[in-house]
C-alpha positions as CSV (number, residue, x, y, z in Angstrom):
1,M,37.9,-2.0,-39.3
2,A,38.3,1.6,-40.1
3,K,39.6,2.3,-43.6
4,A,43.3,3.3,-43.9
5,L,44.7,6.3,-45.9
6,Y,47.5,6.3,-47.9
7,D,49.7,8.8,-49.7
8,K,48.1,7.8,-52.8
9,D,44.9,9.7,-50.7
10,S,46.5,12.7,-50.2
11,N,46.9,16.1,-51.7
12,K,50.4,16.4,-51.4
13,K,50.2,20.6,-52.7
14,A,47.8,21.2,-49.2
15,L,51.0,22.1,-47.3
16,K,52.6,23.9,-50.2
17,G,53.8,27.7,-49.5
18,K,52.8,27.2,-45.9
19,T,55.4,27.3,-42.7
20,V,55.2,24.6,-39.9
21,A,56.4,25.9,-36.7
22,V,57.2,22.8,-34.6
23,L,56.9,23.8,-30.7
24,G,59.1,21.5,-28.7
25,Y,62.1,19.6,-29.8
26,G,62.1,16.3,-28.2
27,S,61.3,12.7,-29.0
28,Q,58.2,13.6,-31.2
29,G,59.4,17.0,-32.1
30,H,62.8,16.5,-33.9
31,A,61.2,13.3,-35.8
32,H,58.2,15.4,-37.1
33,A,60.5,18.9,-37.8
34,Q,63.3,16.6,-39.7
35,N,61.0,14.4,-41.8
36,L,58.8,17.4,-42.5
37,R,61.6,19.3,-43.9
38,D,62.9,16.0,-45.8
39,S,59.8,16.0,-47.5
40,G,60.0,19.3,-49.0
41,V,57.8,21.4,-46.0
42,S,59.2,24.7,-44.8
43,V,59.9,24.2,-41.1
44,I,60.9,26.2,-38.3
45,V,60.9,25.5,-34.1
46,G,59.8,27.2,-31.3
47,L,61.6,27.0,-27.9
48,H,61.4,29.4,-25.0
49,E,64.5,31.1,-24.0
50,G,67.2,28.8,-22.5
51,S,65.7,25.6,-23.8
52,R,68.3,22.5,-23.4
53,S,67.2,21.7,-27.2
54,R,67.7,24.8,-29.0
55,A,71.3,24.0,-29.5
56,T,70.5,20.6,-30.8
57,A,67.4,21.9,-33.2
58,E,70.2,24.5,-34.3
59,K,72.8,22.0,-34.7
60,D,70.4,20.0,-36.9
61,G,70.1,22.8,-39.4
62,F,66.9,24.7,-38.0
63,Q,65.9,28.4,-37.5
64,V,64.8,28.4,-33.8
65,Y,62.8,31.2,-32.7
66,T,60.6,31.6,-29.1
67,P,57.4,30.0,-29.5
68,A,55.6,33.5,-29.8
69,E,58.0,34.3,-32.6
70,A,57.6,31.2,-34.4
71,T,53.7,31.2,-34.2
72,K,54.0,34.4,-35.8
73,R,55.5,33.1,-39.0
74,A,53.5,30.0,-39.0
75,D,50.5,28.5,-40.7
76,I,50.6,25.5,-38.5
77,V,51.8,25.5,-35.1
78,M,52.2,21.9,-33.9
79,F,52.4,21.6,-30.3
80,L,54.8,18.7,-29.1
81,M,55.6,19.6,-25.5
82,P,54.2,17.8,-22.7
83,D,50.8,18.1,-22.0
84,H,51.2,19.9,-19.0
85,M,52.9,22.8,-20.6
86,Q,50.9,23.3,-23.7
87,G,47.9,25.4,-21.8
88,P,50.2,28.2,-20.2
89,V,52.6,27.8,-23.7
90,Y,49.2,28.9,-25.9
91,R,47.6,31.2,-23.3
92,E,51.0,33.1,-23.3
93,S,52.8,32.8,-26.5
94,V,50.8,31.6,-29.3
95,A,47.3,33.0,-28.9
96,P,48.3,36.3,-29.1
97,N,50.3,35.6,-32.4
98,L,48.0,33.1,-34.0
99,K,47.5,34.1,-37.8
100,K,43.9,34.3,-38.7
101,G,43.4,31.3,-40.6
102,A,46.4,29.4,-39.1
103,A,45.9,26.0,-37.8
104,L,46.8,24.3,-34.7
105,A,48.0,20.8,-34.9
106,F,48.7,18.3,-31.5
107,A,49.8,14.9,-31.5
108,H,47.5,14.0,-28.3
109,G,44.5,15.7,-27.7
110,F,44.9,16.2,-24.0
111,A,45.0,20.1,-24.1
112,V,42.1,20.2,-26.3
113,H,39.9,17.8,-25.1
114,F,40.1,18.9,-21.5
115,G,39.7,22.5,-22.5
116,Q,43.1,23.7,-22.0
117,I,43.3,25.3,-25.5
118,Q,40.4,26.9,-27.0
119,A,40.8,27.7,-30.6
120,P,39.4,31.1,-32.0
121,R,36.5,29.8,-34.5
122,E,38.3,31.0,-37.6
123,N,41.6,28.3,-37.3
124,D,41.8,24.8,-38.3
125,V,42.4,22.3,-35.1
126,F,43.4,19.2,-36.2
127,M,45.8,16.0,-34.8
128,V,48.3,13.9,-36.3
129,A,49.4,11.0,-33.8
130,P,52.1,8.8,-34.9
131,K,51.7,5.6,-32.9
132,G,55.4,5.1,-32.0
133,P,58.3,7.1,-30.1
134,G,59.9,9.9,-32.1
135,H,63.2,8.1,-32.8
136,L,61.1,5.0,-34.4
137,V,59.1,7.7,-36.6
138,R,62.4,9.2,-37.9
139,R,63.8,6.0,-38.5
140,M,61.3,4.3,-40.4
141,Y,61.0,7.7,-42.6
142,T,64.8,7.4,-43.3
143,E,64.5,3.7,-44.4
144,G,61.6,4.5,-46.7
145,R,58.9,3.5,-44.5
146,G,56.4,5.0,-42.1
147,V,54.7,4.5,-38.3
148,P,50.7,4.4,-38.8
149,C,49.1,7.5,-37.5
150,L,45.9,8.5,-36.1
151,L,44.2,11.9,-37.9
152,A,41.3,13.6,-36.1
153,V,40.0,17.1,-36.9
154,E,38.3,19.1,-34.0
155,Q,37.3,22.2,-36.0
156,D,37.6,22.4,-39.7
157,A,37.2,26.5,-40.0
158,S,39.0,26.3,-43.6
159,G,36.7,22.9,-45.1
160,K,40.3,21.8,-45.5
161,A,41.9,20.8,-42.1
162,G,41.3,17.5,-42.8
163,E,43.1,17.3,-45.7
164,I,46.0,19.4,-44.7
165,G,45.8,16.9,-41.7
166,L,46.1,14.2,-44.1
167,A,49.1,16.0,-45.9
168,Y,50.8,16.5,-42.7
169,A,50.4,12.7,-41.5
170,C,52.1,11.9,-45.2
171,A,54.7,14.3,-44.8
172,I,56.2,12.7,-42.0
173,G,55.5,9.3,-43.4
174,G,52.4,8.2,-41.9
175,G,51.0,7.8,-45.1
176,R,53.3,4.8,-46.0
177,A,51.9,2.8,-43.4
178,G,48.6,3.9,-43.1
179,V,46.4,6.8,-41.4
180,L,43.3,6.0,-39.3
181,S,40.4,8.4,-38.9
182,T,39.8,9.2,-35.5
183,T,38.6,11.9,-32.8
184,F,40.3,14.1,-30.5
185,T,37.7,12.3,-27.7
186,E,38.3,8.7,-28.8
187,E,42.0,9.3,-28.9
188,T,42.8,11.0,-25.7
189,E,40.4,9.0,-23.2
190,T,41.9,5.5,-24.7
191,D,45.1,7.1,-24.6
192,L,45.1,8.0,-20.8
193,F,43.3,4.9,-20.1
194,G,45.6,2.4,-21.7
195,E,48.5,4.1,-19.5
196,Q,46.8,4.1,-16.4
197,A,44.9,0.3,-16.4
198,V,47.5,-1.7,-19.1
199,L,50.5,0.0,-19.8
200,C,52.1,1.5,-16.8
201,G,49.7,1.4,-14.0
202,G,48.4,-2.1,-14.6
203,I,51.6,-3.8,-15.8
204,T,54.3,-2.3,-13.0
205,E,51.8,-3.2,-10.3
206,L,51.4,-6.6,-11.6
207,I,55.0,-7.2,-11.9
208,K,56.1,-5.6,-8.5
209,A,52.7,-8.0,-6.9
210,G,54.4,-11.5,-8.7
211,F,58.0,-10.3,-7.6
212,D,56.8,-9.7,-3.8
213,T,54.5,-13.0,-3.7
214,L,57.6,-15.2,-5.0
215,V,60.2,-13.4,-2.4
216,D,57.9,-13.3,0.3
217,A,57.5,-16.7,0.1
218,G,61.3,-17.5,0.3
219,Y,62.7,-17.5,-2.8
220,Q,65.6,-15.5,-4.4
221,P,64.8,-11.7,-5.6
222,E,67.2,-12.3,-8.4
223,I,65.3,-15.3,-9.5
224,A,61.9,-13.5,-9.1
225,Y,63.2,-10.6,-11.0
226,F,63.9,-13.1,-13.8
227,E,60.8,-14.8,-14.1
228,C,58.4,-11.6,-13.0
229,L,60.1,-8.3,-15.1
230,N,62.9,-9.6,-17.2
231,E,61.1,-12.3,-19.1
232,M,57.8,-9.7,-19.7
233,K,60.1,-8.5,-22.5
234,L,59.9,-11.7,-24.5
235,I,56.2,-12.3,-23.8
236,V,55.2,-8.8,-24.9
237,D,57.4,-9.0,-28.1
238,L,55.5,-12.1,-29.2
239,M,52.4,-10.7,-28.7
240,Y,53.7,-7.2,-30.6
241,E,54.9,-9.4,-33.7
242,G,51.7,-11.8,-33.8
243,G,49.3,-11.1,-31.4
244,L,47.9,-13.2,-28.4
245,S,47.4,-16.0,-30.7
246,W,51.1,-16.0,-32.0
247,M,52.5,-15.8,-28.3
248,R,50.4,-19.0,-27.3
249,Y,51.6,-20.7,-30.2
250,S,55.1,-19.5,-29.6
251,V,55.2,-21.0,-25.7
252,S,55.6,-24.0,-24.3
253,D,52.1,-26.4,-23.7
254,T,53.0,-25.7,-19.9
255,A,52.8,-22.3,-20.1
256,K,49.6,-22.0,-22.3
257,Y,48.0,-24.3,-20.0
258,G,48.9,-21.7,-16.6
259,D,47.9,-18.9,-18.8
260,L,44.0,-20.2,-19.6
261,T,43.7,-21.5,-16.2
262,A,45.3,-18.6,-13.9
263,G,44.7,-15.4,-16.0
264,K,41.0,-14.7,-15.5
265,K,41.8,-15.3,-11.7
266,I,44.0,-12.8,-11.7
267,V,41.8,-10.3,-14.1
268,D,38.8,-10.7,-12.5
269,E,35.7,-9.0,-12.3
270,H,36.9,-6.4,-9.4
271,T,39.9,-5.8,-11.4
272,R,37.7,-4.7,-14.7
273,S,35.1,-3.0,-12.3
274,A,38.5,-0.8,-11.1
275,M,39.0,-0.6,-15.0
276,K,35.8,1.1,-16.0
277,E,35.9,3.2,-12.5
278,L,39.3,4.4,-14.1
279,L,37.5,4.9,-17.4
280,G,35.0,6.9,-16.1
281,K,37.6,9.5,-14.1
282,V,39.0,9.7,-17.6
283,Q,35.7,10.2,-19.1
284,D,34.5,13.1,-17.1
285,G,37.4,15.0,-16.7
286,S,38.5,14.3,-13.0
287,F,42.0,12.7,-13.9
288,A,42.6,15.5,-16.0
289,K,41.6,18.1,-13.5
290,D,43.8,16.4,-10.6
291,W,46.8,16.1,-13.1
292,I,46.6,19.9,-13.9
293,L,46.3,20.7,-10.2
294,E,49.3,18.3,-9.6
295,N,51.6,20.3,-11.9
296,Q,50.2,24.2,-11.0
297,C,51.4,23.0,-7.2
298,G,54.9,21.8,-8.2
299,R,54.0,18.1,-8.1
300,P,54.4,17.3,-4.3
301,R,52.5,13.5,-4.7
302,L,54.4,12.7,-7.7
303,K,57.4,13.4,-6.8
304,K,56.9,11.6,-3.6
305,W,55.8,8.5,-5.2
306,M,58.4,8.4,-7.4
307,Q,60.6,8.3,-4.7
308,T,58.6,5.6,-3.0
309,E,58.6,3.4,-6.2
310,K,62.7,3.6,-6.7
311,A,63.2,2.4,-3.1
312,H,61.1,-1.1,-4.2
313,P,63.5,-4.0,-4.3
314,I,62.7,-4.9,-7.5
315,E,64.7,-2.0,-8.8
316,A,68.2,-2.7,-6.9
317,V,67.7,-6.2,-7.8
318,G,67.4,-5.2,-11.6
319,K,70.1,-3.1,-11.5
320,E,72.5,-5.6,-10.5
321,L,71.5,-8.0,-12.8
322,R,71.2,-5.9,-16.0
323,S,75.0,-5.6,-15.1
324,M,75.3,-9.3,-16.2
325,M,73.7,-8.5,-19.6
326,P,76.0,-7.3,-22.0
327,W,73.9,-7.6,-25.0
328,M,71.6,-5.3,-23.5
329,D,72.1,-1.3,-23.4
330,A,70.9,-1.0,-19.9
331,K,69.8,2.7,-18.3
332,S,69.4,4.4,-15.0
333,A,66.4,7.0,-14.5
334,P,68.3,10.1,-13.7
335,E,67.4,11.7,-9.9
336,A,64.1,13.9,-9.9
């Protein structure tokens, strides 16, 4: 297992006298900016004119500039806007205004790994990626704890990129939990693969397939929803808390037997082969190229697919059933 680094391993003076420009003030942006400030780091926020986040950032006490102006003032420019926006923002606003010797920082490696951002050789490039959503990064910090972070250095022009990156990770709370070393390649490719094969693509299709199988066999949609979607959270929570063994320890013996006799029939060699194919398309850049082109032409396929998915019967059934669950802060996705 990779050795974790902690606050005690960090040179806290590495950020002294430096100004960090946080570009973006969404989930990760607000957490990074506030945690850095509370750790004594000078922070400004970069947002485009008309950004809906501008008022929020100003209300939270930050000086807000355009990305271009924020870059001029910064010693570290942290990109915390969506992947598909980072390349254009870099080319139009950051590159012409980047100080010699300033560092470019990221929380995900997509734009750098797939060539959307190519930094000058005299600039450091590092990544600090908290392994949790922004609200959790912020809450854990305020409670005196932290969320584990990944740290990677893509370009070490100063000879101190790793030192600066570790200090940054500790300043947002990562050093309280542990900071693990990785590379831009490893973080990017595993992240994309996980989203597609398991976390988003794999699990949503598995849930719908189970729901459809039960409904097609004549069972009530409401019962199918409970068994194939609602109870998913119970099982995932057990795995989250103690791994697969804790889940198996916690469920009934009948569930364990069903798990161990049926799982490999669902995730069989065909599934594993498909996963390898997906990974190959991530590794060779095919997926990234497709996603970049999709954004450049206005996302026509994505919009169509999203509408199709929203029309699946499991969505209407779920909305009705969630209204019966007063303990839940039920959500509804906005219209595209």
